[in-house]
C-alpha positions in Angstrom: -68.2 65.6 25.1 -68.0 67.9 28.1 -65.0 69.6 29.2 -64.3 70.6 32.8 -61.4 71.7 35.1 -63.2 70.3 38.2 -66.6 68.8 38.3 -69.3 68.5 35.8 -72.4 70.8 36.0 -76.1 69.8 36.6 -76.8 69.6 33.1 -74.4 67.0 32.4 -75.1 65.1 35.7 -78.9 64.7 34.2 -77.5 63.7 30.9 -75.5 60.8 32.9 -78.8 59.9 34.7 -81.0 59.9 31.7 -83.2 56.9 31.3 -83.7 57.7 27.6 -80.0 57.7 26.8 -79.2 54.7 29.1 -82.0 52.6 26.7 -81.7 54.2 23.3 -77.8 53.9 23.0 -77.3 50.3 23.9 -80.7 49.2 21.8 -79.1 50.9 18.7 -75.5 49.9 19.1 -76.8 46.3 19.7 -78.8 46.3 16.5 -76.0 47.8 14.4 -73.7 45.0 15.9 -76.0 42.3 14.9 -76.6 43.6 11.3 -73.1 44.9 10.7 -70.7 42.1 11.8 -72.2 39.3 9.7 -73.0 42.1 6.8 -69.4 43.3 6.7 -67.9 39.7 7.2 -70.0 38.8 3.8 -69.0 41.8 2.0 -65.3 41.2 2.9 -65.8 37.5 1.7 -67.1 38.6 -1.5 -65.0 41.7 -2.2 -61.6 39.7 -1.2 -62.2 36.1 -2.1 -64.3 36.5 -5.2 -63.7 39.7 -6.7 -60.3 40.9 -5.4 -58.7 44.4 -5.3 -58.3 44.8 -9.0 -59.9 48.2 -9.3 -60.0 51.4 -7.3 -63.6 51.1 -6.4 -63.0 47.7 -5.0 -60.1 48.9 -3.0 -62.1 51.8 -1.6 -65.0 49.3 -0.7 -62.5 46.9 1.2 -61.2 49.8 3.2 -64.8 50.8 4.2 -65.7 47.3 5.1 -62.8 46.9 7.2 -63.4 50.2 9.2 -67.1 49.1 9.8 -65.9 45.8 11.0 -63.5 47.3 13.5 -66.2 49.6 15.0 -68.7 46.8 15.3 -66.3 44.8 17.1 -65.6 47.5 19.8 -69.5 48.3 19.9 -69.7 45.7 22.7 -67.6 47.8 25.0 -70.0 50.7 24.3 -73.0 48.6 25.0 -71.6 47.4 28.5 -70.7 50.9 29.4 -74.2 52.4 28.9 -76.0 49.3 30.4 -73.5 49.7 33.5 -74.8 53.4 34.2 -72.4 55.0 31.9 -69.7 53.4 34.2 -66.4 52.3 32.3 -64.6 49.7 33.7 -62.2 48.5 31.1 -59.1 51.1 31.7 -57.6 54.1 30.1 -56.2 52.2 27.3 -59.1 50.5 26.0 -61.3 53.7 26.4 -58.9 55.6 24.0 -59.0 52.6 21.7 -62.7 52.5 21.5 -63.2 56.2 21.2 -60.6 56.7 18.3 -62.2 53.6 16.6 -65.5 55.1 17.0 -64.6 58.4 15.5 -62.2 57.2 13.0 -64.9 54.8 11.7 -67.3 57.7 11.0 -64.8 60.1 9.3 -63.2 57.2 7.5 -66.4 56.4 6.0 -67.2 59.9 5.0 -63.7 60.2 3.2 -63.9 56.6 1.4 -67.4 57.5 0.2 -66.1 60.9 -1.2 -63.2 59.0 -2.8 -65.9 56.6 -4.4 -67.9 59.7 -5.8 -64.8 61.3 -7.3 -63.8 58.0 -8.8 -67.2 57.6 -10.3 -67.2 61.2 -11.5 -64.0 60.5 -13.3 -65.0 57.4 -14.7 -68.3 58.8 -16.3 -67.5 62.3 -17.1 -63.8 62.0 -18.0 -63.4 58.1 -19.2 -60.5 58.6 -21.0 -58.3 61.5 -19.9 -58.7 60.5 -16.3 -58.0 56.8 -17.0 -54.3 57.4 -15.9 -55.5 58.4 -12.4 -58.1 55.5 -11.8 -55.6 52.8 -11.0 -54.9 50.6 -7.9 -51.8 52.1 -6.6 -53.6 55.7 -6.4 -56.5 54.0 -4.6 -54.1 52.5 -2.1 -52.3 55.9 -1.9 -55.7 57.7 -1.4 -56.6 55.1 1.5 -53.1 55.5 3.2 -53.5 59.4 2.8 -56.9 59.5 4.6 -55.9 57.5 7.4 -52.9 59.6 8.0 -55.1 62.5 8.1 -57.5 60.9 10.4 -54.7 59.9 12.9 -53.2 63.4 12.7 -56.8 64.9 13.4 -57.7 62.3 16.2 -54.0 62.3 17.8 -55.3 64.6 20.7 -57.8 61.9 21.6 -55.2 59.1 21.4 -52.8 60.9 23.6 -55.3 61.9 26.5 -56.7 60.1 29.4 -60.3 60.1 28.3 -61.6 58.6 31.4 -63.3 60.9 34.2 -64.2 60.0 37.7 -67.7 61.8 38.7 -67.8 61.4 42.3 -71.5 62.7 42.6 -72.6 59.7 40.8 -70.0 56.9 41.6 -69.1 56.2 38.2 -66.0 56.7 35.7 -67.1 58.0 32.4 -65.4 57.2 28.9 -65.2 60.3 26.7 -68.4 61.8 28.2 -66.3 64.3 30.3 -63.3 65.6 29.0 -60.7 67.2 31.1 -60.1 71.1 30.3 -56.2 70.3 30.1 -56.7 67.9 27.0 -56.2 71.0 25.0 -54.4 74.4 26.2 -57.0 77.0 25.6 -60.5 78.0 24.1 -58.6 79.0 20.9 -57.2 75.7 20.6 -60.4 73.7 21.4 -62.1 75.9 18.5 -59.6 75.3 15.8 -59.6 71.5 16.7 -63.5 71.2 16.7 -63.7 73.7 13.4 -61.0 71.9 11.5 -62.6 68.5 12.2 -66.1 69.7 11.0 -64.8 71.4 8.0 -62.2 69.3 6.8 -63.5 65.8 7.8 -67.2 66.6 7.0 -68.4 69.5 5.5 -65.9 69.6 2.4 -66.3 65.9 1.7 -69.9 66.3 1.9 -70.0 69.1 -0.6 -67.6 67.1 -3.1 -69.7 63.9 -2.7 -73.0 65.7 -3.6 -71.3 67.6 -6.5 -69.5 64.3 -8.1 -72.7 62.3 -7.9 -74.7 65.5 -9.4 -72.6 65.8 -12.4 -72.1 61.8 -12.8 -76.2 61.5 -13.0 -76.5 64.6 -15.2 -73.7 63.0 -17.6 -75.4 59.5 -17.6 -78.9 61.2 -18.3 -77.7 63.3 -21.3 -75.9 60.6 -22.8 -78.2 58.6 -25.2 -75.9 55.6 -26.1 -73.4 53.5 -24.3 -74.8 53.6 -21.0 -77.7 51.0 -20.2 -80.9 51.8 -18.4 -79.5 49.3 -15.6 -76.3 51.1 -15.5 -78.0 54.5 -15.0 -80.7 53.0 -12.5 -77.9 51.7 -10.4 -75.9 55.1 -10.5 -79.0 56.9 -9.0 -79.5 54.3 -6.3 -76.0 54.5 -5.2 -76.1 58.2 -5.2 -79.3 58.1 -3.3 -77.8 55.5 -0.6 -74.5 57.7 -0.2 -76.7 61.0 0.1 -78.9 59.3 2.6 -76.0 58.0 4.7 -74.8 61.6 4.9 -77.9 63.1 5.7 -79.3 60.6 8.3 -76.1 59.3 9.8 -73.5 61.8 9.6 -74.9 65.4 9.1 -77.2 65.3 12.2 -74.0 64.4 14.6 -71.6 66.7 13.0 -74.0 69.7 13.1 -75.0 69.1 16.5 -71.6 68.6 17.6 -70.8 72.1 15.9 -73.8 73.9 17.8 -72.9 72.0 21.1 -69.1 73.2 21.1 -69.8 76.8 20.1 -72.6 77.1 22.7 -70.5 75.4 25.4 -67.0 77.3 24.6 -68.5 80.7 24.3 -72.1 80.7 25.9 -71.9 78.3 28.7 -74.8 76.1 27.2 -74.9 72.5 26.8 -76.6 70.4 24.0 -74.7 67.2 24.9 -77.7 65.1 25.5 -78.8 65.8 22.1 -75.4 65.0 20.7 -75.2 61.7 22.5 -78.5 60.7 20.8 -77.4 61.7 17.3 -74.0 60.1 17.8 -75.4 56.4 17.6 -76.9 57.5 14.2 -73.5 57.7 12.9 -73.1 53.9 13.6 -76.2 53.2 11.3 -73.9 53.7 8.5 -72.4 50.4 9.0 -75.5 48.9 8.0 -75.9 51.1 4.6 -72.3 50.4 3.5 -73.3 46.8 2.1 -76.0 48.6 -0.1 -73.2 51.0 -1.4 -71.1 48.0 -2.6 -74.4 46.4 -4.0 -75.0 49.5 -6.1 -71.3 50.4 -6.9 -70.0 47.2 -8.3 -72.2 45.0 -10.9 -70.1 41.9 -10.0 -70.7 42.4 -6.2 -74.4 42.4 -6.9 -74.4 39.4 -9.0 -72.1 37.4 -6.3 -74.9 38.4 -3.5 -77.8 37.7 -5.8 -76.1 34.2 -6.6 -75.8 33.4 -2.8 -79.4 34.4 -2.1 -80.3 31.9 -5.1 -81.7 34.3 -7.3 -78.9 34.0 -9.9 -75.9 32.4 -10.8 -72.5 34.5 -10.5 -71.0 32.2 -13.2 -73.8 32.4 -15.7 -73.7 36.2 -15.3 -69.9 36.7 -15.7 -70.4 37.5 -19.4 -73.1 39.9 -18.6 -70.9 41.6 -16.3 -68.3 42.2 -18.8 -70.7 43.7 -21.5 -72.4 45.8 -18.9 -69.4 48.0 -18.6 -69.9 51.7 -18.4 -67.2 52.5 -20.9 -68.2 50.7 -24.1 -66.1 50.7 -26.9 -69.1 51.6 -29.1 -69.4 55.0 -27.2 -65.6 55.8 -27.3 -65.6 55.1 -31.2 -68.9 57.3 -31.5 -66.9 60.4 -30.4 -64.2 60.0 -33.0 -64.4 62.3 -36.0 -63.0 59.7 -38.4 -62.7 56.0 -39.0 -59.3 55.5 -38.2 -59.6 57.6 -34.7 -62.5 55.4 -34.1 -60.6 52.3 -34.7 -57.9 53.7 -32.1 -60.2 54.7 -29.5 -62.1 51.4 -29.6 -58.7 49.5 -29.2 -58.0 51.9 -26.1 -61.6 51.2 -24.9 -61.1 47.3 -25.1 -57.7 47.7 -23.2 -59.0 49.8 -20.5 -62.2 47.6 -20.0 -59.9 44.6 -19.6 -58.1 46.2 -16.7 -61.2 48.0 -14.9 -64.3 46.6 -13.4 -67.7 48.1 -14.5 -68.0 51.0 -12.2 -71.8 50.4 -11.8 
């Protein structure tokens, strides 16, 4: 987004006239909406109707799917906006709603994927000592906390008129040109943007990569208790999440950082590049169902059953057996038979409450 006290400069006017942006953005948003809406509706149906929010992982997946669906439902407004020569006709309130939904989805996806990676890490590396923290109430609290953080971080967007009349082109933009008065000074702008970059992207990215690296290392070092299917799904899950970060989130956030530093301190603009990378963040909506597929064995079996490959009912016993925390593994860690029996009982009780994490 560009910021101006009076009129946008020639670079911004050229961006708003760009035929590439006018074609690429509606095409990508249309493709995402066509794939994301049915995909996330199916995911919600499986997660809520057939699995239920009985584990932290499923709660995080439901939160992720709801945010993806919310973004997909507002994408038609963005499609109309760009097809209409970047002219917004839906008013100030709807512009704010669409903008906040757009950015809330991106950063909610980042934070939720980080929560899933931490939950996986605790379940694999510290299965017993972290069991008390891997409960539904803590997952619900984490989702509520990340949404409070997002609403606080994006509150300047919600409180400001994000529309701007570009007289030279006879259009009204939505979040493509921001008024300088949105924030009081250059320092405030810098704090706002750097906080979003560091807190909502960089730190979650580092935590996610570290958690999946430690999880995969632990699985590969463990000879018993973890099946090859579990190890394979864990690697696939890590690959999908890292792919989402690298292809969907990283380009947009790094280009935004470069653009705003250049714009605030050097008077140069990379907004046309930022607009093109922004649509990549929406592609994550099409990748999230694969996160559910590899993160939950039961979700995988249900989807395969709907596609006619396997019966979810027939595989229910396999789902129970294919748990990451086997009682046999727990008992093997004990130093005596009495301790082994105790750990085995604890493991069985824990398995009755938890879904297999892979």
